[in-house]
C-alpha positions as CSV (number, residue, x, y, z in Angstrom):
1,M,0.0,0.0,0.0
2,S,1.4,3.4,-1.0
3,A,1.6,6.4,1.3
4,D,-1.3,8.2,-0.5
5,G,-3.7,5.5,0.8
6,Q,-4.1,3.3,-2.3
7,R,-5.1,-0.2,-1.8
8,P,-4.1,-2.2,-5.0
9,W,-5.5,-5.4,-3.6
10,V,-9.1,-4.1,-3.7
11,A,-9.1,-4.9,-7.4
12,W,-8.9,-8.6,-6.6
13,Y,-12.0,-8.7,-4.3
14,P,-14.7,-10.8,-5.9
15,E,-17.4,-8.9,-7.7
16,G,-20.3,-8.2,-5.5
17,D,-18.4,-8.4,-2.3
18,V,-19.5,-5.9,0.3
19,E,-17.7,-4.6,3.3
20,L,-18.3,-6.5,6.5
21,D,-20.6,-4.9,9.0
22,T,-20.1,-6.7,12.4
23,S,-20.5,-3.6,14.6
24,G,-22.4,-4.4,17.8
25,T,-23.0,-8.1,17.2
26,T,-21.2,-11.0,19.0
27,L,-21.0,-14.8,18.4
28,M,-23.4,-15.1,21.3
29,D,-26.0,-13.1,19.4
30,H,-25.8,-15.6,16.5
31,F,-25.8,-18.6,18.8
32,D,-29.0,-17.4,20.6
33,A,-30.7,-16.7,17.3
34,T,-29.8,-20.3,16.1
35,V,-31.1,-21.8,19.4
36,A,-34.4,-19.8,18.9
37,R,-35.0,-20.6,15.3
38,H,-33.4,-24.0,14.9
39,P,-33.0,-25.8,18.3
40,G,-33.0,-29.2,16.7
41,R,-30.2,-28.3,14.3
42,I,-27.0,-30.3,14.9
43,A,-24.3,-28.2,16.5
44,V,-21.5,-30.9,17.0
45,R,-21.0,-34.3,15.5
46,Y,-18.6,-36.4,17.5
47,F,-18.0,-40.0,16.3
48,E,-21.4,-41.7,16.7
49,G,-22.9,-38.8,18.7
50,A,-24.4,-35.5,18.0
51,I,-25.5,-32.4,20.0
52,T,-28.2,-30.1,18.9
53,Y,-28.1,-26.3,19.4
54,G,-31.0,-26.6,22.0
55,E,-28.9,-29.2,23.9
56,L,-25.7,-27.2,23.7
57,D,-27.6,-24.2,25.1
58,T,-29.0,-26.3,28.0
59,M,-25.6,-27.8,28.8
60,A,-23.9,-24.5,28.8
61,D,-26.6,-23.1,31.2
62,A,-26.0,-26.0,33.6
63,L,-22.2,-25.5,33.5
64,A,-22.5,-21.7,33.9
65,A,-24.8,-22.2,36.9
66,H,-22.2,-24.6,38.4
67,L,-19.4,-22.2,37.9
68,R,-21.4,-19.4,39.4
69,S,-22.0,-21.4,42.4
70,A,-18.3,-21.8,42.7
71,G,-17.8,-18.0,42.8
72,L,-17.2,-17.2,39.2
73,G,-18.8,-14.4,37.3
74,P,-18.0,-11.3,35.1
75,G,-14.2,-11.0,34.7
76,S,-13.4,-14.6,35.8
77,T,-11.2,-16.8,33.7
78,V,-12.2,-20.4,32.7
79,A,-9.2,-22.5,31.5
80,L,-10.0,-25.1,28.9
81,L,-7.5,-28.0,28.8
82,L,-9.2,-30.1,26.1
83,Q,-8.7,-31.7,22.8
84,N,-11.3,-31.4,19.9
85,N,-14.2,-32.4,22.1
86,P,-17.8,-31.1,22.4
87,A,-17.0,-30.1,26.0
88,F,-14.8,-27.3,24.6
89,L,-17.9,-25.6,23.0
90,V,-20.1,-26.2,26.0
91,A,-17.4,-24.7,28.4
92,M,-16.7,-21.7,26.2
93,V,-20.4,-20.8,25.8
94,A,-20.8,-21.3,29.5
95,A,-18.0,-18.9,30.2
96,W,-19.5,-16.3,28.0
97,R,-22.9,-16.8,29.7
98,L,-21.2,-15.7,32.9
99,G,-19.5,-12.7,31.4
100,A,-16.2,-14.7,32.0
101,V,-13.3,-15.3,29.8
102,A,-12.4,-18.6,28.2
103,A,-8.6,-19.5,28.1
104,P,-7.9,-22.4,25.8
105,L,-4.6,-24.2,26.7
106,S,-2.6,-26.8,24.9
107,P,-3.3,-30.3,26.3
108,L,0.2,-31.1,25.1
109,A,1.7,-28.8,27.6
110,T,4.2,-30.2,30.2
111,S,3.5,-29.8,33.9
112,P,5.9,-26.9,34.2
113,E,4.4,-25.2,31.1
114,L,0.9,-25.8,32.4
115,S,1.8,-24.2,35.7
116,H,3.0,-21.1,33.9
117,L,0.0,-21.0,31.6
118,L,-2.5,-21.3,34.5
119,D,-0.6,-18.5,36.4
120,E,-0.3,-16.2,33.4
121,C,-4.0,-16.4,32.4
122,G,-5.2,-16.1,36.1
123,A,-7.4,-19.1,35.9
124,D,-10.4,-19.3,38.3
125,A,-11.5,-22.7,37.2
126,V,-10.4,-25.4,34.9
127,V,-12.3,-27.8,32.6
128,I,-9.8,-30.7,31.9
129,L,-9.7,-34.1,30.3
130,D,-9.4,-37.0,32.8
131,E,-6.1,-38.3,31.3
132,L,-4.5,-34.9,31.9
133,I,-5.8,-34.5,35.4
134,H,-4.1,-37.9,36.0
135,L,-0.9,-36.7,34.4
136,H,-0.6,-33.2,36.0
137,G,-2.8,-33.5,39.1
138,S,0.1,-34.1,41.6
139,R,2.6,-31.8,39.8
140,V,0.6,-28.7,39.2
141,S,-0.5,-27.0,42.4
142,R,-3.1,-24.8,40.8
143,L,-5.0,-28.0,39.9
144,R,-5.4,-28.6,43.6
145,D,-6.3,-25.1,44.4
146,L,-9.0,-24.4,41.7
147,P,-12.4,-25.7,40.9
148,V,-11.7,-28.5,38.5
149,I,-14.3,-30.0,36.2
150,V,-13.3,-33.3,34.6
151,T,-14.5,-34.6,31.3
152,S,-13.4,-37.6,29.1
153,Q,-12.8,-38.5,25.6
154,S,-15.9,-40.8,25.7
155,D,-18.2,-38.1,26.9
156,F,-20.8,-37.3,24.1
157,G,-19.4,-40.3,22.1
158,D,-23.1,-41.4,21.7
159,A,-26.3,-39.5,21.7
160,S,-26.5,-39.3,25.5
161,V,-24.5,-37.8,28.3
162,A,-24.4,-41.0,30.3
163,A,-20.6,-41.6,30.2
164,F,-19.1,-39.8,33.1
165,G,-15.7,-38.3,33.1
166,A,-15.3,-38.5,36.9
167,E,-16.7,-40.6,39.8
168,D,-17.3,-37.5,41.9
169,A,-20.5,-35.9,40.8
170,A,-19.1,-32.5,41.9
171,T,-16.4,-32.6,39.4
172,S,-17.9,-34.7,36.6
173,F,-18.5,-32.6,33.5
174,A,-21.1,-35.0,32.2
175,R,-23.2,-35.1,35.3
176,I,-23.0,-31.3,35.8
177,V,-24.3,-30.6,32.3
178,A,-27.0,-33.2,32.6
179,A,-28.4,-31.6,35.8
180,P,-31.3,-29.2,35.7
181,A,-30.3,-25.6,36.2
182,D,-31.6,-22.1,36.0
183,R,-30.7,-20.0,32.8
184,V,-27.7,-17.8,33.2
185,R,-27.6,-14.7,31.1
186,V,-25.1,-11.7,31.3
187,T,-25.2,-9.2,28.6
188,V,-22.0,-9.5,26.5
189,D,-20.1,-6.3,25.7
190,P,-18.5,-6.6,22.2
191,Q,-15.4,-4.9,23.5
192,A,-15.0,-7.1,26.5
193,P,-12.5,-9.9,26.4
194,A,-13.8,-13.1,25.1
195,V,-10.7,-15.3,25.2
196,F,-7.2,-15.2,26.4
197,V,-5.2,-17.1,23.7
198,P,-1.6,-18.2,24.2
199,T,0.8,-17.3,21.5
200,S,2.6,-20.2,19.7
201,G,5.6,-20.1,21.8
202,T,8.1,-21.1,19.1
203,T,10.8,-18.9,20.5
204,G,10.0,-19.0,24.3
205,M,7.2,-19.2,26.9
206,S,3.8,-18.1,25.6
207,K,2.1,-14.9,26.3
208,F,-1.7,-14.5,26.2
209,T,-3.4,-12.2,23.7
210,V,-6.6,-10.5,24.9
211,N,-9.1,-11.1,22.0
212,S,-12.4,-9.4,22.5
213,H,-15.9,-10.6,21.4
214,A,-15.8,-8.1,18.6
215,N,-12.5,-9.6,17.4
216,L,-13.9,-13.0,17.3
217,E,-17.1,-11.8,15.5
218,F,-15.0,-10.2,12.8
219,G,-12.6,-13.1,12.5
220,A,-15.5,-15.6,12.1
221,S,-17.3,-13.3,9.6
222,V,-14.2,-13.1,7.5
223,Y,-14.1,-16.9,7.0
224,R,-17.8,-16.9,6.3
225,Q,-17.5,-14.3,3.6
226,W,-14.2,-15.4,2.1
227,A,-15.3,-18.9,1.7
228,R,-18.9,-18.1,0.7
229,L,-20.3,-20.3,3.3
230,R,-24.1,-20.8,3.8
231,D,-25.8,-20.7,7.1
232,G,-25.9,-24.2,8.5
233,A,-22.8,-25.4,6.6
234,V,-20.8,-28.3,7.9
235,V,-17.3,-27.4,9.2
236,L,-14.6,-30.0,9.7
237,G,-12.3,-29.8,12.8
238,L,-8.9,-30.3,11.1
239,S,-7.0,-27.9,13.4
240,P,-6.7,-28.2,17.2
241,I,-9.5,-25.9,18.5
242,F,-7.3,-24.7,21.4
243,H,-5.2,-22.9,18.7
244,V,-6.3,-19.6,17.2
245,T,-6.7,-21.2,13.6
246,G,-9.2,-23.9,15.0
247,L,-10.7,-21.5,17.5
248,I,-11.7,-19.0,14.9
249,G,-11.8,-21.1,11.7
250,H,-13.8,-23.9,13.3
251,V,-15.5,-23.0,16.6
252,A,-16.2,-19.3,16.1
253,L,-17.1,-19.8,12.4
254,T,-19.6,-22.6,13.4
255,L,-21.4,-20.4,16.0
256,R,-21.4,-17.5,13.5
257,I,-23.2,-19.4,10.8
258,G,-25.2,-21.7,13.0
259,G,-23.4,-24.6,11.4
260,T,-22.4,-28.1,12.4
261,L,-18.8,-28.7,13.6
262,V,-17.3,-32.2,13.1
263,L,-14.9,-33.2,15.8
264,T,-12.7,-36.3,16.3
265,H,-10.9,-35.7,19.7
266,R,-7.5,-36.0,18.2
267,V,-6.6,-34.7,14.7
268,R,-5.3,-38.0,13.2
269,P,-5.5,-38.6,9.4
270,E,-7.4,-41.9,9.8
271,L,-10.1,-40.4,12.0
272,I,-10.4,-37.3,9.8
273,I,-10.8,-39.2,6.5
274,E,-13.5,-41.2,8.1
275,A,-15.3,-38.1,9.3
276,I,-15.0,-36.5,5.9
277,R,-16.6,-39.6,4.2
278,R,-19.4,-39.8,6.7
279,H,-20.4,-36.1,7.2
280,R,-19.3,-34.5,3.9
281,P,-18.1,-31.2,5.3
282,E,-17.9,-28.0,3.2
283,F,-15.1,-26.1,4.9
284,T,-12.0,-26.7,6.8
285,I,-8.7,-24.9,7.5
286,A,-5.5,-26.4,8.8
287,V,-1.7,-26.3,8.9
288,I,-0.2,-27.8,5.7
289,T,1.2,-30.8,7.6
290,A,-2.4,-31.9,8.4
291,Y,-3.1,-32.1,4.7
292,I,0.2,-34.0,4.0
293,G,-0.9,-36.5,6.6
294,L,-4.2,-37.0,4.7
295,A,-2.5,-37.2,1.3
296,D,-0.2,-40.0,2.7
297,L,-3.1,-42.3,3.4
298,P,-3.0,-45.0,0.8
299,D,-6.7,-45.1,-0.1
300,V,-7.4,-41.3,-0.3
301,S,-8.9,-40.0,-3.6
302,A,-10.2,-36.8,-4.9
303,E,-13.7,-38.0,-4.6
304,D,-13.2,-38.0,-0.8
305,F,-12.9,-34.1,-1.0
306,A,-15.8,-33.5,-3.4
307,S,-17.8,-31.8,-0.8
308,F,-15.2,-29.0,-0.4
309,R,-15.0,-26.2,-3.0
310,E,-11.4,-25.5,-1.9
311,L,-9.2,-26.3,1.0
312,W,-7.8,-23.6,3.3
313,S,-4.4,-23.7,5.0
314,G,-2.9,-21.3,7.6
315,G,-0.6,-21.4,10.6
316,A,2.6,-22.3,8.7
317,P,4.3,-21.6,5.5
318,I,3.4,-23.6,2.3
319,E,6.0,-24.4,-0.3
320,P,4.7,-24.0,-3.9
321,G,5.5,-27.6,-4.9
322,V,3.7,-29.0,-1.9
323,A,0.6,-26.9,-2.6
324,E,0.6,-28.1,-6.2
325,R,1.0,-31.7,-5.3
326,L,-1.7,-31.7,-2.7
327,G,-4.1,-29.8,-5.1
328,K,-3.7,-32.6,-7.6
329,R,-4.1,-35.3,-4.9
330,F,-7.3,-33.8,-3.5
331,G,-8.8,-32.4,-6.7
332,R,-9.2,-29.1,-4.9
333,P,-6.9,-26.1,-4.7
334,I,-5.1,-25.2,-1.5
335,H,-5.9,-21.6,-0.5
336,N,-3.4,-19.8,1.7
337,V,-4.6,-17.8,4.7
338,Y,-2.2,-15.7,6.7
339,G,-3.0,-14.7,10.3
340,L,-1.7,-14.5,13.8
341,T,-3.0,-15.0,17.4
342,E,-2.6,-11.3,17.9
343,A,-4.9,-10.7,14.9
344,T,-7.6,-13.3,15.8
345,S,-6.6,-15.4,12.9
346,A,-7.1,-14.1,9.3
347,V,-5.3,-11.0,8.0
348,A,-4.8,-12.0,4.4
349,A,-6.1,-14.8,2.2
350,V,-6.3,-15.9,-1.4
351,P,-9.8,-15.1,-2.9
352,R,-11.8,-18.0,-4.1
353,G,-11.4,-18.8,-7.8
354,L,-8.0,-17.2,-8.1
355,R,-4.7,-19.1,-8.5
356,T,-2.1,-18.2,-5.9
357,P,0.9,-16.4,-7.4
358,V,4.5,-17.5,-6.7
359,D,7.3,-15.1,-6.5
360,E,10.0,-16.5,-8.7
361,D,13.0,-14.8,-7.0
362,T,12.3,-16.2,-3.6
363,R,10.3,-19.2,-4.5
364,T,7.6,-18.0,-2.1
365,L,3.8,-18.7,-2.4
366,S,1.8,-15.6,-1.8
367,I,-0.2,-15.4,1.4
368,G,-3.0,-13.6,-0.5
369,I,-4.4,-10.1,-0.2
370,P,-5.8,-8.3,2.8
371,V,-9.3,-9.2,4.0
372,H,-12.0,-6.6,4.2
373,H,-11.4,-3.6,6.5
374,T,-7.8,-4.6,6.9
375,T,-4.7,-2.6,6.0
376,V,-1.4,-4.3,5.6
377,R,1.8,-2.3,5.2
378,I,5.5,-3.0,4.7
379,V,7.7,-0.9,6.8
380,G,11.5,-0.4,7.2
381,E,13.5,-0.4,10.4
382,D,12.6,3.2,10.9
383,G,8.8,2.5,10.7
384,A,8.4,4.3,7.3
385,E,6.3,2.6,4.7
386,L,8.2,1.0,1.8
387,P,7.2,0.8,-1.8
388,A,6.0,-2.3,-3.6
389,G,8.7,-4.9,-4.0
390,A,10.7,-3.7,-1.0
391,V,11.4,-6.1,1.8
392,G,10.4,-5.1,5.4
393,E,8.3,-5.9,8.4
394,I,4.6,-6.7,7.9
395,V,2.4,-4.4,9.9
396,V,-1.4,-4.8,10.2
397,S,-4.3,-2.7,11.3
398,G,-8.0,-3.7,11.4
399,P,-10.9,-4.8,13.5
400,Q,-9.4,-8.3,14.2
401,V,-6.3,-6.9,15.9
402,A,-6.4,-7.8,19.7
403,A,-6.1,-5.2,22.5
404,G,-2.7,-6.5,23.4
405,Y,-1.0,-9.0,25.7
406,L,-2.6,-9.9,29.2
407,D,-0.7,-8.1,31.9
408,K,2.3,-7.3,29.6
409,P,2.3,-3.6,29.1
410,I,5.8,-3.3,27.7
411,S,5.3,-6.1,25.2
412,T,2.0,-4.7,24.3
413,A,3.5,-1.2,23.6
414,E,6.2,-2.8,21.4
415,V,3.9,-5.0,19.3
416,F,0.6,-3.1,19.3
417,G,1.8,0.5,19.7
418,G,0.2,3.2,17.6
419,G,-2.9,1.1,16.8
420,R,-1.2,-1.2,14.5
421,L,0.3,-4.7,14.9
422,R,3.9,-5.4,14.3
423,T,3.9,-8.9,13.2
424,G,7.7,-9.8,13.3
425,D,7.3,-11.3,9.9
426,V,9.4,-10.1,7.0
427,G,7.9,-9.8,3.5
428,F,6.9,-7.6,0.7
429,M,3.9,-6.6,-1.5
430,D,4.1,-6.9,-5.2
431,P,2.8,-4.1,-7.5
432,D,-0.7,-5.8,-7.8
433,G,-1.3,-5.9,-4.1
434,W,-0.4,-9.5,-3.4
435,F,1.7,-10.1,-0.2
436,Y,4.5,-12.5,0.5
437,V,6.1,-13.7,3.8
438,I,9.8,-14.3,3.5
439,D,10.5,-15.2,7.1
440,R,10.4,-14.2,10.8
441,S,12.7,-11.3,11.6
442,K,14.1,-13.2,14.6
443,D,15.2,-16.0,12.3
444,M,17.4,-13.9,9.9
445,I,20.9,-15.2,9.5
446,S,23.7,-12.6,9.1
447,A,26.3,-14.1,6.8
448,S,29.2,-11.8,6.0
449,G,26.9,-8.9,6.7
450,F,24.2,-10.2,4.2
451,K,20.7,-10.9,5.3
452,V,19.9,-14.5,4.7
453,W,16.4,-15.8,5.2
454,P,16.0,-19.6,6.2
455,R,12.7,-20.0,4.3
456,E,14.4,-19.2,1.0
457,I,16.9,-21.9,1.6
458,E,14.3,-24.4,2.9
459,A,12.3,-23.7,-0.4
460,A,15.3,-24.4,-2.5
461,L,16.1,-27.7,-0.7
462,M,12.5,-28.8,-1.1
463,T,12.9,-28.7,-4.9
464,H,15.2,-31.7,-4.7
465,P,13.2,-34.8,-5.4
466,H,14.5,-36.6,-2.4
467,V,13.8,-34.0,0.2
468,R,10.5,-34.1,2.1
469,E,11.1,-31.3,4.6
470,A,13.8,-28.9,5.6
471,A,14.5,-26.4,8.4
472,V,17.4,-24.0,8.4
473,V,19.0,-22.3,11.4
474,A,22.1,-20.1,12.0
475,I,25.4,-21.7,13.2
476,P,28.5,-19.8,14.3
477,D,31.1,-19.2,11.6
478,Q,34.4,-17.7,12.5
479,Y,34.8,-16.1,9.0
480,R,31.3,-15.1,8.1
481,G,29.9,-14.6,11.6
482,Q,27.0,-16.9,10.9
483,S,26.2,-19.6,8.3
484,P,23.1,-21.6,7.4
485,K,22.8,-25.2,8.6
486,A,20.0,-27.4,7.2
487,Y,18.1,-30.2,9.0
488,V,16.6,-32.4,6.3
489,V,13.9,-35.1,6.3
490,L,14.2,-37.3,3.3
491,E,11.4,-39.0,1.4
492,P,10.7,-42.6,2.3
493,D,13.5,-44.9,0.9
494,A,15.4,-42.0,-0.5
495,S,19.2,-41.8,-0.4
496,V,21.3,-38.7,-0.8
497,S,24.5,-37.5,0.8
498,E,25.2,-34.3,2.7
499,Y,27.7,-33.3,0.0
500,E,25.1,-33.8,-2.8
501,L,22.6,-31.6,-1.0
502,I,25.1,-28.9,-0.3
503,E,26.2,-28.9,-4.0
504,F,22.6,-29.0,-5.2
505,S,21.9,-25.9,-3.0
506,R,25.1,-24.2,-4.2
507,S,23.9,-24.5,-7.8
508,I,20.7,-22.6,-7.2
509,L,21.4,-20.2,-4.3
510,A,23.7,-17.3,-4.0
511,P,27.2,-17.9,-2.3
512,T,26.1,-16.4,1.0
513,K,22.8,-18.5,1.1
514,Y,23.6,-22.2,0.5
515,P,23.9,-24.3,3.7
516,R,27.4,-25.2,5.0
517,E,26.2,-28.1,6.8
518,V,23.3,-30.6,6.3
519,E,22.1,-33.0,9.0
520,F,19.6,-35.7,8.3
521,V,16.8,-36.3,10.8
522,A,13.8,-38.6,11.1
523,E,11.4,-35.6,11.8
524,L,11.5,-31.9,12.6
525,P,10.5,-30.7,16.0
526,R,7.1,-29.0,16.0
527,T,4.8,-27.1,18.2
528,A,1.4,-28.5,19.2
529,T,-0.1,-26.9,16.2
530,G,2.4,-28.1,13.6
531,K,4.8,-25.1,13.3
532,I,8.5,-26.0,13.0
533,R,10.4,-25.1,16.1
534,R,13.7,-23.8,14.8
535,S,14.7,-22.9,18.4
536,A,14.9,-26.7,19.2
537,L,17.4,-27.3,16.4
538,G,21.2,-26.7,16.6
């Protein structure tokens, strides 16, 4: 975007698109409307079971009443330590009924990490899977000090709520939500916090973003409009719903459209493909590794994905060759979505019906164009806006940008200062308004004074037919200061030497860019949501 306010990407908006108007409405308004008009509509499908909107409303009231009796109310925090279970939706709606905030936490956290997360979000109660209370109960003191409600993977596995997650009725989620209770209603302020969402934590301990009800309403509405979804559409839970991509692109979207969310507890390819075949979903979004897992199943065909018009991917970079291969495998294009926890998911996306451009110089697949009401700029180190083609930091402003980090005023000022979000991602805009992410600014390698971006090297390595995945980090170099080192996962049964890969890279990359070392690994370290943890390498 140029300094005179031009937005070249607007020309790519589909004809007939209108600006989103989400002012004054919340997801709870849409949820209440669906309950009133379609109480028998299925809200969640979970293996052989199903929950209607009317049942979800009644269960949320019962849980809200229980939490209120435990002393919770407006401003309280309910931590959710769950997988992709129906209990997640019940607990989140119950928290909002109280005027409380939901804090989705990763069920893969270690005991020390969980202690940190519960302290940081100021949890007043916890809804937790039984397997996790057994794992952490004696190690995390907050779990002994707070009201804890225990659910189970088997809860809601059939059409009833007879499978109890705990023997003690006072802590059993299933018994609590099955008990008669008074209706609990607190008027939801669109600007009030709805969720405290932990950042991905790829470079350190997570912080919590403060995402408002208005943020969630806008984020869900973006997916609804961008994917042209009908009210009542079926959404597949292919992302963990404790992560912002699944939280907004699955849970919030489903509530926004009065749709049906298909959940499978864990996001495993064999469970997901069965759910696709049974329920024929129309929309999903996931990190690209989730799609790779589906493509690797031996009996998958394009017919399995015929109910989708396109497949959406966000949360991690996509290499052009991978997107092309998966598109052919599924018979549906992979559409990029760029977003952040701090921006309540989507910031930019590829419009339906358009082919995603690739920048030939960097071998980078475009992240798309800014979604409605959103301004994306490229700025230099001095904060000044840069022209098209120039590389700098991606800065975002729009209704989806969170208020800041919970109880972190210094970090909030650094990242959210001036009403705009400094993403920490480095990229550029082409003359037509399409944006490209090159890398994270923190991951830059300084080799002989030159800026070297790991993703460019990774993309080059992945053009080799024997390379399945690659991650590049900096290593000390007495002569250059730093040099790139590549960690490589080979294709099954492939054989290639370190020397061959270095020479291959040297033939297609500048002298400062090709890796000086290559180490072969069975797999790359990842976060709970599939992002590569470069900090764990080296």
